[in-house]
C-alpha positions in Angstrom: 0.0 0.0 0.0 1.3 3.5 -0.7 1.8 6.0 2.1 -1.1 8.3 2.8 0.9 11.3 1.7 1.9 9.6 -1.6 -1.7 8.6 -2.3 -2.9 12.1 -1.5 -0.5 13.6 -4.1 -1.8 11.2 -6.7 -5.4 11.9 -6.0 -5.5 15.6 -6.7 -9.2 16.2 -7.6 -8.3 18.5 -10.4 -6.4 15.7 -12.3 -8.1 12.6 -11.0 -11.0 10.7 -12.7 -13.0 7.8 -11.2 -13.9 5.1 -13.6 -16.6 2.5 -12.9 -16.4 -0.6 -15.1 -19.6 -2.5 -16.1 -21.4 -1.7 -12.9 -24.7 -2.2 -14.8 -27.8 -3.9 -13.8 -27.4 -6.8 -16.3 -24.0 -7.6 -14.8 -24.1 -6.8 -11.0 -27.9 -6.3 -10.5 -30.4 -8.8 -9.0 -31.3 -10.1 -12.5 -27.7 -10.4 -13.8 -26.7 -12.4 -16.8 -23.8 -13.5 -14.6 -25.3 -14.3 -11.2 -22.1 -15.6 -9.6 -20.3 -12.4 -10.4 -23.2 -10.3 -9.2 -23.3 -12.2 -5.9 -19.6 -11.7 -5.4 -19.7 -8.0 -6.3 -22.4 -7.5 -3.7 -21.4 -10.0 -0.9 -17.8 -8.8 -1.0 -18.9 -5.2 -0.5 -17.2 -4.2 -3.8 -20.4 -2.7 -5.3 -21.1 -0.8 -2.1 -17.6 0.6 -2.0 -17.9 1.7 -5.7 -21.1 3.6 -4.7 -19.3 5.2 -1.7 -16.4 6.3 -4.0 -18.8 7.7 -6.6 -20.7 9.7 -3.9 -17.5 11.1 -2.5 -16.3 12.0 -6.0 -19.5 13.9 -6.6 -19.0 15.8 -3.3 -15.3 16.7 -4.0 -15.5 17.5 -7.7 -13.7 14.4 -9.0 -15.0 13.5 -12.4 -16.8 10.2 -12.7 -17.0 8.1 -15.9 -19.3 5.1 -16.1 -18.1 2.6 -18.7 -20.9 0.2 -19.8 -20.9 -2.7 -22.2 -23.9 -3.3 -24.4 -24.9 -4.7 -27.8 -27.5 -3.8 -30.4 -30.5 -6.1 -30.7 -29.4 -7.0 -34.2 -25.8 -7.7 -33.0 -24.2 -5.4 -35.5 -20.6 -4.5 -34.6 -20.4 -7.0 -31.7 -17.3 -8.9 -31.2 -17.4 -12.7 -31.9 -13.7 -13.5 -31.9 -13.5 -15.1 -28.4 -15.4 -17.8 -26.5 -16.5 -15.1 -24.0 -18.5 -13.2 -26.6 -20.1 -16.3 -28.1 -21.1 -17.5 -24.6 -22.6 -14.0 -23.9 -24.9 -14.3 -26.9 -26.6 -17.4 -25.3 -27.1 -15.9 -21.9 -30.8 -15.4 -20.7 -30.1 -11.7 -19.9 -28.8 -9.7 -22.8 -27.0 -6.3 -22.4 -29.2 -4.7 -25.1 -29.1 -1.0 -25.9 -31.9 0.9 -24.2 -32.8 -1.8 -21.8 -32.7 -1.9 -18.0 -29.7 -4.2 -18.2 -27.4 -1.4 -19.4 -28.4 1.1 -16.7 -25.9 1.8 -13.9 -26.9 -0.4 -11.0 -28.0 0.8 -7.5 -26.7 1.8 -5.1 -24.4 3.7 -7.4 -25.9 7.1 -8.2 -25.4 8.9 -11.5 -25.5 12.7 -11.7 -25.7 15.1 -14.6 -22.0 15.8 -14.3 -21.1 12.2 -14.8 -20.0 10.9 -18.2 -21.4 7.6 -19.5 -19.5 5.8 -22.2 -21.1 2.7 -23.9 -19.2 0.2 -26.0 -20.5 -2.3 -28.5 -17.4 -4.4 -28.9 -14.3 -5.7 -27.3 -13.1 -6.3 -23.8 -11.8 -2.9 -22.7 -13.5 0.1 -21.3 -10.7 2.3 -22.8 -9.4 0.8 -26.0 -11.7 1.7 -29.0 -13.9 3.9 -26.9 -14.2 7.6 -26.1 -12.7 7.2 -22.7 -9.1 8.1 -23.5 -10.0 11.3 -25.4 -12.3 12.3 -22.5 -9.6 11.7 -20.0 -7.1 13.9 -21.9 -9.7 16.7 -22.4 -10.4 16.5 -18.6 -6.7 16.9 -17.8 -6.6 13.5 -16.1 -3.3 12.2 -14.7 -4.6 9.6 -12.3 -7.4 7.1 -13.1 -9.1 5.3 -10.3 -10.4 2.0 -11.7 -13.3 0.2 -9.9 -16.0 -2.3 -10.8 -16.0 -5.7 -12.6 -14.6 -8.0 -13.5 -11.2 -8.6 -12.0 -11.1 -11.5 -14.6 -11.2 -9.4 -17.8 -12.4 -5.8 -18.0 -10.7 -4.3 -14.9 -7.2 -5.5 -15.8 -7.9 -4.4 -19.4 -8.7 -0.9 -18.1 -5.6 -0.8 -15.9 -3.2 -2.0 -18.7 -4.8 0.4 -21.2 -4.5 3.4 -18.8 -0.9 2.6 -18.0 0.0 2.2 -21.7 -1.5 5.6 -22.4 0.5 7.4 -19.7 -2.0 7.6 -16.8 -1.3 6.5 -13.3 -3.8 3.8 -12.4 -5.1 3.5 -8.8 -7.1 0.4 -7.8 -9.0 0.2 -4.5 -8.7 -3.5 -4.0 -12.1 -3.7 -2.2 -13.9 -1.9 -5.0 -13.4 -4.5 -7.7 -14.7 -8.1 -7.9 -14.3 -11.2 -10.0 -15.0 -14.9 -9.8 -14.2 -17.2 -8.1 -13.8 -15.1 -4.9 -10.1 -16.0 -4.4 -9.2 -15.0 -7.9 -9.4 -11.2 -7.3 -6.7 -11.0 -4.5 -4.5 -13.3 -6.7 -4.9 -11.0 -9.7 -4.2 -7.9 -7.5 -1.1 -9.4 -5.9 0.4 -11.0 -8.9 -0.6 -8.7 -11.7 -2.2 -5.4 -10.9 0.2 -4.5 -8.1 3.0 -4.5 -10.7 1.5 -1.7 -12.7 -1.0 0.1 -10.5 -1.1 1.7 -7.1 -3.2 -0.6 -4.9 -5.1 0.9 -2.1 -8.5 0.7 -0.4 -11.8 2.5 -0.7 -11.4 4.0 2.8 -7.9 5.3 1.9 -9.2 7.0 -1.2 -12.1 8.5 0.7 -9.7 9.9 3.2 -7.7 11.5 0.5 -10.8 13.0 -1.1 -11.9 14.5 2.2 -8.6 16.0 3.4 -8.0 19.7 3.0 -5.8 20.7 0.1 -2.9 23.0 0.4 -3.3 26.3 -1.5 -0.7 27.2 -4.1 
């Protein structure tokens, strides 16, 4: 874990963006297409911690971006070059554009200031989407990555952020994957090598602390 002072320097509200990854009703909600992942996101407290971080970001002026995955009803533009995509096409709950499944899931609250980015293809919330351009236009230097899953989309987001020159911060208790013991293994053996690993409480503490005036 970084020192509190080091983390505080990284999390300057003026240059920090909070990214939520696939925290949508069709993924982490009660009627999820992936019930095991939804249960883990909720029972581990990860979804609750994402909601806490989003609420604090709203209070402190940190920009929030919600990255959602969806597909058109006719499937146009959807990826089919991996087993994951083909399996998703057979799931009883589809992440279809305009449906409840692709709305941000409670208890996360979305405000007018939040940006919502929807992708129709691929595995990454950043590669091939508007997110990178938005981050640059916002003056982002540090990207806080939260959400699901620790198996695929979260590490994709972290790698893409680092490759594009951002500093990635991952609150370990605000991401989830399956099985339950996979997430800490991913954090310890992979994400810790490229991102600053912290906790939701430590990020909240940095958001709330007074800032020195220049």
